[in-house]
C-alpha positions in Angstrom: 33.1 -69.6 89.1 30.7 -68.7 86.4 27.0 -69.0 86.3 25.4 -71.5 84.0 24.5 -70.2 80.6 22.4 -71.6 77.8 25.6 -73.1 76.3 27.1 -74.6 79.5 23.7 -76.0 80.5 23.4 -77.6 77.1 26.8 -79.4 77.8 25.5 -80.7 81.1 22.3 -82.0 79.4 24.4 -83.8 76.8 26.7 -85.3 79.4 24.0 -86.5 81.8 21.1 -87.4 79.4 18.4 -88.9 81.6 20.5 -89.2 84.8 21.1 -86.7 87.6 24.2 -84.8 87.0 26.5 -84.9 90.1 29.7 -82.9 89.4 32.6 -84.7 91.2 34.1 -81.3 92.1 31.0 -80.7 94.3 32.0 -83.6 96.4 35.7 -83.0 96.3 35.9 -79.3 97.0 33.0 -78.8 99.4 33.7 -81.5 102.0 32.3 -79.4 104.9 28.9 -79.0 103.1 26.2 -81.5 104.3 25.2 -84.3 101.9 21.6 -83.1 101.8 22.8 -79.6 100.7 24.9 -81.1 97.9 21.9 -83.1 96.8 19.8 -79.9 96.8 22.4 -78.4 94.4 22.0 -81.5 92.2 18.2 -81.2 92.4 18.3 -77.5 91.4 20.6 -78.3 88.5 18.4 -81.2 87.4 15.4 -78.9 87.5 17.3 -76.3 85.5 18.2 -78.9 82.9 14.4 -79.3 82.2 12.8 -76.0 83.0 15.4 -73.2 82.7 14.5 -69.7 81.9 17.2 -67.3 80.4 18.1 -63.7 81.0 18.9 -61.4 78.1 22.6 -62.4 78.6 21.7 -66.1 78.2 22.3 -66.8 81.9 20.1 -69.8 83.1 17.8 -69.6 86.1 14.9 -71.3 87.7 12.2 -70.0 90.1 12.8 -70.4 93.8 9.4 -72.0 94.3 9.6 -74.5 91.4 8.0 -77.6 92.8 10.3 -79.9 90.8 13.2 -79.0 93.1 11.3 -80.7 95.9 10.4 -83.7 93.8 13.9 -84.2 92.6 15.4 -83.8 96.0 12.9 -86.3 97.5 14.0 -88.8 94.9 17.7 -88.1 95.6 17.5 -88.1 99.4 14.9 -90.9 99.5 12.8 -88.9 102.0 10.0 -86.3 102.1 11.1 -82.8 101.4 9.0 -79.6 102.0 9.6 -76.1 100.8 10.9 -75.0 104.2 13.7 -77.5 103.9 14.4 -76.5 100.3 14.7 -72.8 101.5 17.1 -73.9 104.2 19.3 -75.7 101.6 19.1 -72.6 99.3 20.4 -70.4 102.1 23.3 -72.8 102.7 24.2 -73.0 99.0 24.1 -69.3 98.7 26.4 -68.9 101.7 29.1 -71.0 100.0 28.4 -69.2 96.7 27.2 -72.3 94.8 24.0 -70.4 93.9 22.8 -66.8 93.7 19.2 -66.0 94.6 17.9 -62.8 93.1 14.4 -62.0 94.1 12.5 -65.2 92.9 15.2 -66.6 90.6 17.9 -69.1 91.4 21.2 -68.8 89.4 23.6 -71.7 89.7 27.4 -71.5 89.6 29.2 -74.1 87.6 31.6 -75.9 90.0 33.8 -76.9 87.0 34.3 -73.4 85.7 
């Protein structure tokens, strides 16, 4: 899988417009992953659609402590979410290689690539 870049993220933005982008492959290929963790992936991707930073290689990332991750996840899960829960989901996503955390940055792998 490849990390999202400026171009691949632009495609996601065009596909999803004002809706949360939930890649079907996330639900088809990661059946053992808890639903809350999948929703965390969607929340991170949604945050990245709106607030991405880019490396010199045009790889997209967001900050680990971006409060919008919590806000989006609370909407998706329909429950309160704190940073501790977000950190737990980040760890789970990193273990299955859906994201890469480098210092304070989150890089997201494109499940369709």
